[in-house]
PABAMI-405766 format. One line per field, with one value per atom (N, C-alpha, C): atom name; x, y, z. Coordinates in Angstrom, 3 decimals, always signed. Layout:
name	CA, ...
east	X, ...
north	Y, ...
up	Z, ...
END
This chain:
name	N, CA, C, N, CA, C, N, CA, C, N, CA, C, N, CA, C, N, CA, C, N, CA, C, N, CA, C, N, CA, C, N, CA, C, N, CA, C, N, CA, C, N, CA, C, N, CA, C, N, CA, C, N, CA, C, N, CA, C, N, CA, C, N, CA, C, N, CA, C, N, CA, C, N, CA, C, N, CA, C, N, CA, C, N, CA, C, N, CA, C, N, CA, C, N, CA, C, N, CA, C, N, CA, C, N, CA, C, N, CA, C, N, CA, C, N, CA, C, N, CA, C, N, CA, C, N, CA, C, N, CA, C, N, CA, C, N, CA, C, N, CA, C, N, CA, C, N, CA, C, N, CA, C, N, CA, C, N, CA, C, N, CA, C, N, CA, C, N, CA, C, N, CA, C, N, CA, C, N, CA, C, N, CA, C, N, CA, C, N, CA, C, N, CA, C, N, CA, C, N, CA, C, N, CA, C, N, CA, C, N, CA, C, N, CA, C, N, CA, C, N, CA, C, N, CA, C, N, CA, C, N, CA, C, N, CA, C, N, CA, C, N, CA, C, N, CA, C, N, CA, C, N, CA, C, N, CA, C, N, CA, C, N, CA, C, N, CA, C, N, CA, C, N, CA, C, N, CA, C, N, CA, C, N, CA, C, N, CA, C, N, CA, C, N, CA, C, N, CA, C, N, CA, C, N, CA, C, N, CA, C, N, CA, C, N, CA, C, N, CA, C, N, CA, C, N, CA, C, N, CA, C, N, CA, C, N, CA, C, N, CA, C, N, CA, C, N, CA, C, N, CA, C, N, CA, C, N, CA, C, N, CA, C, N, CA, C, N, CA, C
east	+0.949, -0.689, +0.326, +1.945, +2.382, +2.330, +2.340, +1.697, +0.621, -0.259, -1.466, -1.728, -1.484, -0.967, -0.333, +0.871, +1.567, +0.507, +0.010, -0.856, -1.951, -2.427, -3.654, -3.333, -1.859, -1.798, -1.056, -0.191, +0.783, -0.360, -1.875, -2.343, -2.855, -3.364, -3.977, -2.670, -1.489, -0.656, -0.602, -0.339, -0.026, -1.251, -2.853, -3.535, -3.280, -3.136, -3.264, -2.441, -1.172, -0.250, -0.652, -1.553, -2.579, -3.392, -4.166, -5.001, -4.420, -3.467, -2.504, -1.647, -2.191, -1.365, -2.282, -3.904, -4.813, -5.569, -4.417, -5.761, -5.065, -3.822, -3.379, -4.779, -4.879, -5.832, -7.061, -7.584, -8.865, -9.307, -9.102, -9.201, -8.192, -8.445, -7.033, -6.837, -8.811, -8.947, -8.683, -9.010, -8.991, -7.682, -7.006, -5.014, -5.050, -5.792, -5.157, -5.877, -7.125, -7.372, -6.732, -6.099, -5.447, -4.252, -3.660, -2.316, -2.165, -3.459, -3.631, -4.439, -4.255, -4.479, -3.517, -2.662, -0.742, -0.370, -0.369, +0.267, -0.208, -1.224, -2.064, -1.466, -0.990, -0.774, +0.473, +1.271, +2.910, +3.799, +2.712, +3.127, +2.741, +1.744, +1.659, +2.528, +2.926, +3.399, +5.004, +5.731, +6.817, +7.179, +6.578, +7.308, +6.417, +5.678, +4.895, +6.248, +6.931, +7.867, +8.848, +9.680, +10.887, +10.235, +9.349, +9.224, +9.799, +8.502, +9.259, +10.066, +10.989, +11.817, +12.815, +12.348, +13.562, +13.737, +11.913, +11.747, +11.885, +12.390, +12.300, +14.242, +14.700, +16.221, +16.232, +15.610, +16.386, +17.554, +18.572, +19.384, +20.356, +20.430, +21.110, +20.380, +20.856, +20.599, +20.065, +19.134, +17.768, +18.195, +19.243, +20.059, +20.326, +20.844, +21.528, +21.396, +19.608, +19.097, +17.899, +17.438, +16.803, +18.057, +19.158, +20.462, +19.975, +20.738, +20.552, +19.689, +18.970, +17.451, +17.059, +17.703, +17.784, +18.749, +19.812, +20.996, +20.032, +19.890, +18.856, +18.342, +17.576, +16.158, +16.727, +18.735, +19.016, +20.099, +20.280, +20.540, +19.728, +18.038, +17.931, +16.958, +17.657, +17.132, +18.308, +19.417, +20.512, +20.534, +20.215, +20.227, +19.529, +17.412, +16.820, +16.965, +17.631, +17.978, +18.776, +20.126, +20.907, +20.287, +19.463, +18.722, +17.715, +17.267, +16.031, +16.931, +18.346, +18.675, +20.056, +20.126, +19.987, +19.450, +18.171, +16.632, +16.410, +17.357, +16.409, +17.415, +15.913, +16.227, +17.155, +18.374, +19.595, +19.894, +19.402, +19.910, +18.454, +17.814, +16.528, +15.969, +15.309, +15.206, +14.319, +12.961, +11.918, +11.040, +11.752, +11.508, +12.130, +11.201, +12.228, +12.730, +14.466, +15.162, +15.064, +14.864, +15.217, +13.826, +13.224, +11.729, +11.659, +11.414, +10.734, +10.364, +10.248, +9.848, +10.843, +12.074, +12.662, +12.166, +11.814, +11.631, +10.126, +9.835, +8.248, +7.977, +7.577, +7.621, +6.681, +6.758, +5.591, +5.092
north	+27.934, +26.356, +25.655, +25.816, +24.613, +23.862, +25.247, +25.047, +24.569, +24.889, +24.587, +22.982, +23.496, +20.818, +19.633, +21.370, +19.852, +19.908, +21.411, +21.622, +20.430, +19.817, +19.144, +17.305, +17.905, +15.665, +15.671, +16.792, +16.120, +15.684, +16.593, +15.799, +14.315, +14.351, +13.199, +12.154, +12.298, +11.035, +10.795, +12.309, +11.581, +10.591, +11.161, +10.323, +8.354, +8.555, +7.349, +5.540, +6.505, +6.167, +6.024, +6.185, +6.474, +5.142, +5.195, +4.267, +3.213, +3.180, +2.158, +0.974, +2.117, +1.467, +0.003, +0.268, -0.434, -1.193, -1.722, -1.937, -3.545, -3.908, -5.153, -6.856, -6.492, -7.660, -7.593, -6.116, -5.844, -6.734, -5.796, -6.892, -5.951, -7.071, -6.501, -5.416, -5.715, -4.709, -3.533, -3.422, -1.835, -1.747, -2.224, -2.377, -2.152, -2.174, -2.175, -0.484, -0.361, +1.548, +1.929, +1.404, +2.241, +2.900, +2.081, +2.251, +2.475, +2.328, +2.354, +4.035, +5.003, +6.352, +6.740, +6.106, +6.682, +6.597, +5.361, +5.785, +7.033, +7.156, +7.761, +9.445, +9.485, +11.630, +11.376, +9.655, +10.432, +10.427, +9.671, +9.713, +11.709, +11.757, +13.175, +14.016, +14.180, +14.402, +14.891, +14.132, +13.628, +15.202, +15.295, +16.303, +17.205, +17.723, +19.008, +19.208, +18.676, +19.816, +19.474, +18.435, +18.628, +20.578, +20.329, +22.350, +22.910, +22.267, +24.186, +23.981, +22.915, +22.938, +23.814, +24.081, +24.361, +25.740, +26.057, +27.516, +28.044, +27.878, +28.683, +28.415, +27.349, +28.156, +28.388, +29.480, +29.831, +30.648, +30.869, +31.470, +29.606, +29.199, +27.685, +26.563, +26.367, +24.818, +24.483, +24.036, +23.230, +21.783, +21.157, +20.582, +19.951, +21.156, +21.090, +20.493, +21.690, +21.423, +20.540, +19.745, +18.741, +17.120, +17.426, +16.958, +16.335, +17.881, +17.695, +17.243, +17.265, +17.368, +15.462, +14.419, +13.620, +13.290, +12.877, +12.840, +13.170, +14.228, +14.950, +13.126, +12.687, +11.958, +10.377, +9.962, +8.961, +8.615, +9.555, +9.864, +9.427, +10.377, +10.109, +8.274, +7.759, +6.133, +5.173, +5.826, +5.340, +5.422, +6.805, +6.797, +5.756, +6.758, +5.579, +4.016, +3.916, +2.428, +1.878, +2.257, +1.708, +1.754, +2.473, +2.948, +2.325, +2.097, +0.429, -0.454, -1.121, -2.328, -2.560, -1.205, -1.209, -0.526, -0.841, -1.746, -2.612, -3.052, -5.134, -5.774, -6.317, -6.958, -8.283, -8.040, -9.210, -10.443, -11.554, -12.376, -12.338, -11.664, -11.862, -13.167, -13.829, -15.049, -15.095, -13.863, -13.289, -13.191, -12.744, -12.060, -12.775, -12.826, -14.007, -12.592, -14.226, -12.800, -11.411, -10.536, -9.827, -8.828, -9.383, -7.908, -6.832, -6.209, -4.737, -3.947, -4.477, -4.351, -3.010, -3.330, -1.521, -0.515, -0.773, +0.183, +1.717, +0.893, +1.212, +2.102, +3.162, +3.407, +3.524, +3.009, +2.505, +4.460
up	-21.011, -20.808, -20.604, -20.007, -19.533, -18.542, -17.569, -16.143, -16.079, -16.531, -16.781, -16.667, -18.181, -18.165, -16.904, -16.098, -15.224, -14.657, -14.010, -12.187, -12.738, -14.067, -13.705, -13.902, -14.791, -14.557, -12.972, -13.185, -11.252, -10.606, -9.653, -9.385, -9.168, -10.943, -10.855, -10.522, -10.713, -10.842, -9.257, -8.478, -7.949, -6.892, -7.556, -6.762, -6.794, -8.605, -8.977, -7.872, -7.941, -6.576, -6.002, -5.577, -3.538, -4.000, -5.455, -5.073, -5.449, -6.002, -6.874, -5.028, -3.575, -2.791, -2.433, -2.613, -2.020, -2.353, -3.812, -5.108, -4.883, -4.788, -5.051, -4.455, -2.995, -3.718, -3.695, -4.380, -4.931, -6.003, -7.378, -8.728, -9.528, -10.659, -11.709, -12.446, -12.517, -13.624, -13.075, -11.608, -11.026, -11.580, -12.314, -11.882, -12.781, -13.609, -15.130, -15.115, -14.868, -15.108, -14.606, -12.912, -12.579, -13.365, -13.872, -14.504, -16.034, -16.373, -17.739, -18.028, -16.726, -16.682, -16.274, -14.880, -14.708, -16.201, -16.457, -18.311, -18.970, -19.129, -19.974, -19.457, -18.914, -17.595, -17.791, -16.834, -17.578, -19.105, -19.865, -21.193, -21.383, -21.335, -21.305, -20.332, -19.733, -18.587, -19.159, -20.266, -20.157, -20.937, -21.716, -23.360, -23.207, -22.415, -22.138, -20.832, -19.449, -18.709, -19.282, -20.173, -20.950, -21.675, -21.951, -22.832, -21.848, -20.174, -19.284, -19.080, -18.907, -18.647, -19.667, -20.576, -21.845, -21.984, -21.898, -21.539, -20.298, -19.337, -18.352, -17.880, -18.696, -18.958, -20.217, -19.811, -21.859, -22.439, -21.276, -22.363, -22.327, -22.108, -21.335, -22.858, -23.090, -24.585, -23.743, -24.787, -23.881, -24.147, -24.557, -25.142, -23.384, -22.428, -21.170, -20.068, -19.968, -18.903, -19.614, -20.775, -19.964, -20.225, -20.101, -19.924, -18.746, -17.616, -16.114, -15.303, -15.988, -15.632, -15.000, -16.342, -16.613, -15.401, -15.456, -14.740, -12.518, -12.639, -11.349, -11.599, -12.234, -11.551, -11.827, -12.361, -11.883, -10.998, -11.060, -9.327, -8.802, -8.284, -6.683, -7.490, -8.168, -7.906, -7.818, -7.803, -7.776, -6.375, -5.403, -4.429, -3.704, -3.718, -2.682, -3.141, -4.049, -4.399, -3.447, -3.356, -2.398, -0.723, -1.002, +0.416, +0.630, -0.036, +0.452, +0.580, -0.499, -0.822, +1.136, +1.706, +3.188, +4.475, +4.702, +4.936, +5.102, +4.314, +3.745, +5.829, +5.708, +7.218, +6.710, +7.620, +7.263, +9.351, +8.361, +9.431, +10.768, +10.842, +11.580, +11.228, +12.500, +12.198, +12.575, +12.775, +13.053, +11.545, +10.641, +9.694, +8.279, +7.154, +6.502, +5.491, +5.207, +4.384, +3.887, +3.804, +2.709, +2.284, +3.655, +4.211, +4.147, +3.949, +3.708, +5.910, +5.657, +7.484, +8.075, +8.089, +8.438, +7.888, +6.602, +5.539, +6.354, +6.915, +7.031, +8.384, +8.772, +9.893, +10.649, +11.298, +12.978, +13.431
END
């Protein structure tokens, strides 16, 4: 049952993130709707995923598996932040300082 919920909710979250890329110039109402759906599905996904993780790593304690999962997520967040900070432009007079153009691939 948990995998069915995960398989339904994760594509909805992915679609919401993709739709949110093109919304900023359009309508604030559309942004609120997409963010509402994104929040509701993410709020639903967290306990289901933690329960599935506890069931999947059965011999280990649920505290150990959930703590390792949270630590992995935090480590990825730190790495992504450091990588994006290093991709900022510095000193180039053609673009504003701190522009993220080096992050985008052509």
